[in-house]
N, C-alpha and C positions, 0 to 999 in steps of 0.2 A: 698235715703231712704224717698221718699215722702210719703209712706203709714203710717209711724209712726213719730210723732213729738218728741221733746226732752222730754216732760213730760211723754209720754208713754215709751220712751226709759229708763228713770230713773225708772219708775214703774217696768218695766221688770227686770232691773238690780238689784234693791233692793229685789224684790221678789225672784229672783234666788239666790242672796246672802244669804237670809234667809233660802232658801231651802237647800243650801249647809250645813248650820249649822245642819239642821235636818238629812241630808244624812250621815254625819260623826258621828252622835250620837253613842256612845259606841265604837268608833274606837280605844280607849285605855282604860286601867283600870280606872274606875271612871269618864270617860268623859261623860258629860251630855249636851243635848240640851233641853232647857226649854222654852216653848212657854208661853207668857203672852199676854194680850190684847195689840195689837199694836207693839209687838216686839218679838224677840227670842234671847236668850242668850246661850252661850256655855262656860262651865267650863271644863278645862283640867288639872286635878291635876298632871298628869305625866309630865307636862311642866309648872310649876307654874310661872316661870320667864319670859315667852314669851307671850306678849299680843296678838300676831297675832292669837293664838289659844285659847284665853280667851276673848271673844268679845260679843258685843251687836249689833244686826241689828234691826233698828226700821223703821216703816212706819207711826207712829203716834208720833210726837214729844211731844205732851202734855202728852201722856201716859208714855213716857220715863221719863220725868221730875217728874211726879207724883209718879212713882215707883222707883225713883232713890235710895232712902235709902235702900229699900228692895233688889234691884239689888246689891248694894255695899255689903250689909250684906251677900248675897249668895256667892259672890266671896270670901269674907273673910272667911266664914265658910268652903269653899272648899280649903283653904290654898293658894289661888292665890295671887301672889306678884305683878302682873301687868295685867291690863285689859284695853280694849279700846272700843270705840263706833265709828261705821262707820257713817260719817256725810256728806251728799251731800253738796257741797260748797255753794249752795244757802240757806242752813239752818243756816244763821248766828246767829239767836237767840238761837238755840240749841248749836252751838259752843260756844257762849258766856256763856250760862248757865253751860256748862261743864267746861269751863275755871274757872269760879267762884268756882266750886267745886273741883278744884285742878288738872284738866286734862291739859295736854300740847299736842300741835300738834306734833305727832311723824313723820308722813309722809303723803303725798298727792298723791297717785297714780291716774292715769287717768282713769275715767270711760268711757268705749267705747262700741259701739254698731255697729252691722253689719247686713245688709240685706243679708240673705242667698241666695237670688236669683242671686246674683252677683258672687258666688263662682264657680270656675272651679276645677275639680279634676285632679291633675297632675299624672304622672307615679309614681308608688311606688318606693321609694328609696331602694337600697340594704339593707337587714336586717330588712325590715318593718314588723311590727307585730301588731295585735290587742290584744295580750296577754302579760301581764306583771305582775310581782309580785308588788303589791302596795307598799310594804316596800322598794323595790329597787327604785321605783319612788320617794318615800319620801326621801330616802338617797341621790339620785341625786340632789334633790332640796336643801337639807342641804349643800352639797358641792358647788353647784352653787351660793348660796346666803349667805354663811357663817353663817348658822343657828345652827351649833354646835349640831347636832342630834335632834333639836327641832321637825322637821317634822317626823323623824323616831320614836321618842317617842310618839308623838301625834297620829300617824296613825298606830301604831304597830299591831292592830287587824283589820284594814280595809280590807274588802273583796271585790273582784272583782265580784260583783253581777250584776244582770240584769239592775239595775238602773244607773250603772256607766260604761262609755265606755273608755277603755284605749288604748293608741297608743304609739308605741315605735319603735326606730331604734337601733339595736345592731350591733356592729362591733367586731373586734378582741380583743378590750380592754373591752368589756362588753356593758352595757347600755350607748348609746351615747346621746340619746334625748328621751323625753317622755312627756306625758300630760294625763289628764283625763277630760272628759266632762260628763255632765248629763243634762237631759231635765226637764224643769218645765213649764207647760202651753205651750206657743208657742215659748219659748226661749231655746236655748242651751247655757249653761254656761261653761266656759273653766277655768281649774284650774291646778296648779302644772306644768306649762310649764317650762322645764329646759333642757339645753344642757351641756354636759360635756365640760370643757374648751378646751381640746385637740381636740374636734370634732366641735368647732364653726367655722363659716365661710363657711360651706358646705350647708346651706339652709335646714338643717334637721328639725328644728322647724317649719319653714314655710310649708314644705311639709306635716308634720304630721297634722298641723292645717288645711290645705286645705282638707285633707282626712277626718278629724273629722267633719269639717263643711259640706262637701258634704254628708256625712252619715247622719248628723242631718237634712239636707234639705230633704233627702229621707225618713226620719222618720216623716216628716210633720211639722218640726219646721220652723219658718219664720225669726227669728232673732237669733243672738248670742251676748252675753254680757260678759264682763270681766273687770278686773281691771289691768291696765298696769303699770309696773315699767318703769323707764327710759330706761333700757336695752331692754325691750320687746316692747315698743311702736313702734319703727320703723318697726319691724316685722309685727305687727298687722295693721299698716297703709298701708303697701304694700299689705296686703290681703283685704283691703277695709274698715276696721273699721274706724269709725269716733268718735271724742271726744264728750262727753256730758258735760265735765267739770271735776273738781277734786272731788274725794271722799276722805275726810279727815279722818285720823285715830287719834282720840283724846284719848290719853293714860293717865291712872292714875296708879301710883306706890305707894305701901305702903311706909310710912316713916319709916326709920330705928328705 
């Protein structure tokens, strides 16, 4: 990936992460994406207990800290019990400032980037489709990651419109694997990658990813970014993604 350095990789990842917040605006009752100077925040009243769908993405740390009290008040007004801020691991000052305000480090997925020029399109697996019910994909993620219907509630009204690209494999048991991507500027961002437990080990997610990435390259995108769990990281590394470092999820919960 000689044509973009880590700084540009981070810029693209954060920009796409922010755009995802805008893309799912209104995906459930009362869900809102709110743009402010230097940041975007999402409130999801349908899932008040899960911070992963009540979050802040920032690209200006000073703006985040300056607006912190107003941000917290907005989450409180929406009835949110837990919310988080996505923090690149190099932003130690922001992490420290959040810790002082009662946030704790919830998790630290890997921020990853891929040069789309390196992707090869494999044969389509049996049951391959570019059409999927978004709620079914949300439900698959809930089961795969133990989210207790959080994604299904958060994305109950999500529509498969022209800005989102869905990929799935179905078998005799139903939806076996799926994901969604969207484009922002030169980047293709990947979300909601999940495989049913009984369908794992067949390379389905890797195959879907390769098709999604090849399609993105044909649409003119040059990179892909994502945030990888420990489960997903080996899959993405085999596809050629490289690590930019950790992107930390600093969570704050209401006190009882």
